[in-house]
N, C-alpha and C positions, 0 to 999 in steps of 0.2 A: 716727466717734465715739470719743473717748478710752476706753481699756480700763477706767479707773477708774470712768467713768460707767456702763459696762456692768455693773460690780460692784455699784455703788450703785443702779442700776435694779432689779436682781435682789433685792438685800438689802433695799431698802426694801418691795417688793411682799410678800417673804417674811415680813418683821418684822410688817408691818401685819396680814396675814392671821393670823398665829399669835397675835398679841396679842389680836385682837377675837374669836377662836374661843372661848376660855374666858368672856369677858363676855357674849357672845351666847348661848352655851350655857345660862347661868344664867337668862337671860330668855326662853328658848324657850317654855317653858310659859305664861308670862303673855302673850307675844306671840301665842300659838296658832301657833306655827311648829314643830309637832312632828308627824312622820309615823307614823301607826299601821298595823299590819299589815292585810291583808285584800285581797280582789280579785286584780289581776294581779301583787301585790307578792310578793317572795321573803323579805323579812325577817320576824322573828317577834316584835319587840318595838318599842316606841316610840322613835323617833330624832329629835333635832333636825334641823330643816331651815334651818340658818343658814349652812352653809358658802359658799353663793354670795354672801351679803351680805359675808362677810369677804374673800374674794378680789377682788370687785369693788371694795370700798373700797380694797384695796391697789393695785389697777391704777390707779384714778382718782387716788389721792394720788401715785402714781409719775410719772404724765403731768403732774400740775401741778407737780411739783417738778423734773422733769429733761427737759422738752421745751417747745418754743415752742409756745404755744397759738395756732395759725392757725386758719382757718375750718374746715379738715378735722378737726382734734383737738377743737374745741369741738362740732361736729356730733357726732362720735363720744360724747363725753361725754353730750350731751343725748340721743342715740338709746339709748344703753345705760341711762340714768337711767329712760327711759319703760319699756324692757322689763324692767328689774329691778323697778320699781314694780307693774307689771301681774303679774310673777311672783310677788311677794311676796303680793299681794292673792289670787292663785290658790292660793298655799300655805296662806293663812289661810282662805279661804272655799270654794275649789273651784269656779272660775268655768266658766261655759258655754263651750264651745270658740269660739263666735262672738265673745264678749268677748275672749278670749285672742287670737283671730285679729285683732281690731280694734286692740289694743294692739301686736302685732307689725307691722302695716300703719303705724301711726303712728311706730313707732321706725324702720322701714326708710325711710319717706318722709322723716324727718328727716335720715337720714344721706345719702339722695341729693340732696335739694333743697338743704340747706345745706352739706353737706360736699363735694359735687361727685363723689361716689361714683357712677360711672355704667359701664354695659356698653356702651362705645362702638362695638364691633365685635362680629360673630358668629364664631364658629369657622368656618374655611375661607373667610371673606369679609373678610380683613383689609384689603383695599384700599377697602372700602366702609363709610364711617362712617354710624352709625344716626342718623336725626333725633331731637331731643329728645323729641319727643311719642311716639316708640316706644322710645326707649333708657330713659326714666325708669320707665314701668310695668314693663318687663321686668326691670330691676334691682332694684325693689321686690319683685316676685314671687320673683326669685332669692333675695334676702336672706330673705324670709319663709321660703322653702323651706329653706334652709340652716339657719336658727334651728330649725325644727321637726325636721329630720333629727337635729341634735345633742341636742334635747330629748327625742326618742323613744329615743335611744341610751342614756339615763340609766336602765338597768333593773337593773345589778347593781353591787355596791360597787366603786368605783374605776374603773368602765368608762368613763363619759363624760369624767371629769377625766383619765384616763390617754390615751385617745384624742386629746383635745385637747393634752395636753402634748406628744405626738409630733407632732400638727399644727404647733403653735406652734414646736417646735424646727426643723423643716423650714422653716417661714417665716422664723424668725430668720436662719438661714443663707443663704437665698435673698435676703432683703433686705440682709443684710451684703455679699454679692457685688455686688448692684445699687446700693448705696448708698442705699437709702431709709431715712432716719433714723426717721421716724415709726412705720413698721411694725417696724423693729428694735426700737426702745423699746417698743412695744406687746406684740411677741412675748416679749421678755425678761421684761417686767413680769407677763404671763400665765403665764409658766413659774415665776416665783418664787411668785406667788400660789397657783398650782396645787399646787406642791410643798408649801408650808406647809399646804394643806388636804388633800391626798391621804394624808399619814401618818395622818390619822384617819378617812379615807374608805375606805381600802383593806380588803380583807375580813379579818376582820368588821368593818364600819363602826361607829363610834361617833357620827357625824353625817353627814348628806346635805347636798347643794348645793341641793335642791329645784327647782322649776321656775324660781325666780328666777335661780339659778345656771346651770342648762343653757341657758335662754334667752340669758342674758348671754353665755355661751360660744358659742352658735351664732351670735349676731348679730356678735360680735367676730371669729369665724373667717371669716364671710362678708365682713364689712367689709374685714378684711385681705387676704383672697384676691383681692377685687375690686380694691383699690388695687395690689396687687402684680402682677396680671395684667392691667393696663390696657394693652393692646397698642397703643393709639394713641400712648402715650408712650414707646414703646420698651422696655417691661418684658416679662414673660413671657406666653406664650399663655394666653388664658382657659382652654383646655382642661386646663391644668396643674392648675386648681383641682379638678377631677374626683379627681386623685390625692392632692392635698393634704388636702381634706375626706374623701376616701377611704371608708371602710367605712360611717360613718353615712349617706352619700348613698346608697350601694349597698343597704344595709339597708332604707331608707326606700322606695328604688325597689321593691324586691323584695316589700315588705309591700303596698304600694298595688297592684302588679300582682295579687297574690294576691286581695286584697279584691274588686277590680273583677271579676276571672274568676269569682269565687263570688257575684257579684251583691250585694255588700255595699257600704256607703258607705266610701270611702277614709278617711273621718275618725273611724270608730268604732274603739275600741281593741280589741285582742285580744292573743293570745300567739303571734303568728307572727314576731316578730323573731328574728334570728339567736341573740341570748343565751337567748331562751326555748327554741329549737330544741336547742341544745347542752345545756341542762339536761335537757330532755325526753328527749334521746338517752342520759342517763345520765353525763354528765360532772359533775365536781364543780364547785363554784362558782368557785374559784381557776383551775381548769383551763380553764373556759369563757372567763374573762377573759383568760387567756394566750394562748388560741387567737386571740381577736379582737385583742389587742395584736399578735400577730405578723403578722396580715394587714394592719393598719394601718401597722406598721413597714415591711413590704414595699412598700406603696403610697407611703410617703413617700420611700423609698429609690429607688424608681423615678422619683418626682418630680425628685429631685436629679439623677439620672443622665440624664433626658430634658429638663432645664430649657431647652435652646435647640433642641430638635427641632420639627418641624412639627406642625401640629395633627393631620394624618393619623396620624403615628406614635403620638403621645401617646393619641390616641382608640383605636387599634388595640390598643395595650398594655393600656389600661383594660379594654376589651372582653374580651381575653384572660383578664383576671383575673375580671371581672364574671360572664361567662357560665357558667364552670365552678363558680364558688362559688354562685351562685344555683341553678344545675342540681343541685348536690351536696345543697343543703339542701331542695330541692324533692323530690328523690327520697327522701331520709331520712324527711321528713315523710309522704310518699305510702306508703311500704312500712312505715312505723312502725319504722325500724330503731334499736335501742337497744344501747348498749354493754352487753357482758355483765358479770355480777357477778363472774365470774373475773377480767376486766380490771381492774375497779375494785379488788378485793382485791390484785391484784399491784401497782396503783399505790401503794395505802396501804402495803404491805409495803416497796416499794422506798424510799419516802420515810422510813420508819422505819429502815431500814438505812443510808440516807445520813446521817441525823442522830443515831443511836443508837451510843453507844460507852461502855463500862462503866469504861475505865481513868481514875481520878480525876486523874492527872498530865495526860493528854491533854484532859480536859474542863475543867479548872480553870486550868492555867498560861497557855494561850494568852490568855484574856480577862483574866487578872490583869496579864500583860505589856502587853496592849492598853490597859488602864486606866492602867497607870504611864506608858507612852508618851505618851498623850494629856494626861495631868496635866502632865508635864514640858514638853511641847510648848507648852501654853498658858501655864504659869507662867513659863518662861524665855524663850520665843520673843519676848516684847515687848522684850527688851533687845537683840536682834539687829540691827534695822534701824539705819541711821546716822542717819536722821531720820523723823518721822512727818509726812506732808502734813497741813496744817491742815483740809482738808475730812474727812479720816478722824478728826481729833480731835474735830471738831464732832459728828459722827455718833456717835462713841464715847461721848462725855459724854452726849449726849442719851440714847442706849440705857441706859448705865448708871443715869440717873435714872428712866427709864421702867421698867426691870426691877425696881429697887429699890423703887419706888412700886407696882408691880404685885404684888410679892411680900408687901408689907404689907398691901395692900387685898384681895388675892384669894388667900387661903391655899390654897384647895382647888385653885386653877390653878397652884400651884407648880411642878409637874412640867413643865407645858407651857411655863412661862416659862423653866425651867432649859433645856429642850430648845431653845427660841428663842435663848437666850444662846449656848449652844454652837454652834448652826448659824451664827449670825451673826458671833460671835467667832472660830470656826475659819476662816471664809471670809476674814475680814480678815487673819488671820495667814498663811494660805496666800498670799494676794495679796501682802502685803508681802514674804514670803519669796521668791516668784518674781520679784521685782525684781533679784535677782542673775541674770546670765546667764553664769555660770561664773567669777565673781569670788571673791575671798576676804573673809573677816571683816576682815582688815586693811584692805582696799582699801574695802569698802562697808558695813562694819557698825560697831556701837557697842561692841564687845567688845575692841578693841585690836588691836595688829598680831600676830595669832595665825598668820596664814598658812593657816588652815583653808579649804578649798574649799567654802564654804557651800552652794552650789547643789547640788553633787554630793552633799553629806551630806543635804540635805533630799530629794533624789531617792531616796537609799538609804533613809533613814527612812520615806518612805511606801511604798516597796516592801516594806519589813519589816512595815509596818501592813497592807497588802493581804494579805501571807501570814497574819498573825495573824487577821485578820477571816475569811479562808476556814477557817482551822483552828478558830476559835471556833464558827463555824456547823457545820462538818462534825462535830465532836466534842461538840455540846451535847446531853446525854442528858436534860436537864430539859425542853427544848422551850420554854422560857421566850422565846426569840427565834423567832418564826415568819417564815420567807422568804415574803414577800408578793408578789403581781404588781407591786406598785411596786418592790420591790427588783430584780426582773428588769428593769423599765425603767431602773433606775439602772445596772445592769451593762451593758445596751445602750449607754447613753450613755458609759460608760467605755470600751467596746470601739470604738465608732464615732466619737465626737467627736475624738479625737486624731489619727485618721487622715484627717479631712476636709482637703481641699487649701485652701490660701490663708487658713486661719483663724488669722491673727496680727494683732495690733493693737499698734503702738507698740513692737515689739520683744518683746511677751510672747505666747507660745503659748497661745491660749485653750484648745485641747483639753487640754494637759497640766494647765492650772489647773483645768478641769472635773473631770478625772480624780482629781485629788488631793482636791478637795472632796468629791467623791462617796464616795471611800474614807474620809474623816474622818467623814462623815454615818453611813456604816455602823458605823463604830467607836463613834459616840455612841449609836446606837440599842442595840448590843450591850451597851455599858456600862450604859445605863439599865435594860435589861431583866434583865441578869445580875448587876449590882452595885447594885441599887435602894437598898440601905442607905447607899451612898456619893453619893447624888444631891445631897445638900446641899453636900458638898465640891466637886463639879463646878459647882454653881450658883454657888458663891463663887469658884472660879477664873475662871469666865466674867465675873463682875463685875469680877475683878482686871484681866482683859484689857482691858476697856473703860475702867477707870479709868486704868490705866497708859498706854495708848495716848492718851487724852485729855491727860493731864499731860505726857507726852513731846511731844505737838504743840504745847502751850502753851509749853513751856521751849524749843522749837526757834524759835518766834517771837520 
């Protein structure tokens, strides 16, 4: 798949997710899609439950625009529409678990019967193909199980979304290596939609995905894992799905075992999930999320390392992780272990020392330089490329119109629209800038025969940007910019993606591209939090980027 298509897939899902969030938030009360505190919930105020609808719409639109709609893709769209509809119904009315289960069965059956998704072989029996009468019900139950596992993991701000962001990142890489275009498109679209949602769902969350979103994620993860690990077609071993779905499956398995051992129904809710145990043990909300992210990232990393290993090795590794983790949480619950208040005080004091600094020069200058660098990059960078491809021009003009119309109609959502414009405009500029592979402006740019090494200058620029981002966070005494668990995920991607082998398309190194985009996204968030009085200026410069790219593409034609 062409690298430009991968970018457009990501950007389309990201843009639609972020465009729909403010609109749906305004209608959340009227639609009765608001989560109120109480019971097993850990939040204290009413929060809109519309995030799942937003990123689902982003994924669906992306598939309709950027992939061929064969039987499998159509079946996926139909199956996820069913599970999303039942999820919205549940978010509005609070369904009985049997009705929810019926919706999940209908969705899974649609994917299996019409999409050809099937568990053809069992682990350790890859020479024996299962008959259809056995494979179909087993696959349906497996899809329902994965859907519920992800649904049950949605207990803390940013938890289910972050876990699935890691899962789909691993699936994107594996499908890229195996050449599976549908799963690659789906995984990249899911990452874009989730990133647009997670900035507002990470702790403290201003919106939730709801049961509609968590079940959509679970069914999509199960669907993708089954297609990717269809051993009868020469792909990866089905056991690899244990590591890719990772912690949600392990958590659900542990909770069910505990309920059965206590003589309780495995379907009745309780506070025995891993995230509940971490909070009970005295960890802060963000610390609990980070611990779970770390465990999930470790499992995804092992899945990538063991992608071609036998069922025995993969299952042995999964067991070596699962048994100690479940045993540790069982022991902590049994002895009622709790982190001491002294440890908590030390954690808070350490964080304050890391982000507190009273020297005004150190606290203000880095973010001011960061703001100036971003503004100049966006304002002047549109003149550097020799030509703008027509497809970029069409999308740029479309986004220019949508953002301008949105700013006029939804003034309360202006900041969200500015953020969207910066995210997408910045991604476009980085992609176009990365088209130079060591050439000069005179050879590949629109700025004349200057002989400047554009590619090296851009790498230096983003290196300096990364330093300024770190300095701005390190010396922020106002604490207006809070480092969230999502930010740690972004850092993880910056560190790991550029070092993945074979991740290059059409001469463009996708790892380097991703690292630059993530650094720029950090810069945007710092600017919007520390220089909010200038948000309108950055909104205008993002509109300028889309208008200039669109006009230049039209002139090229």
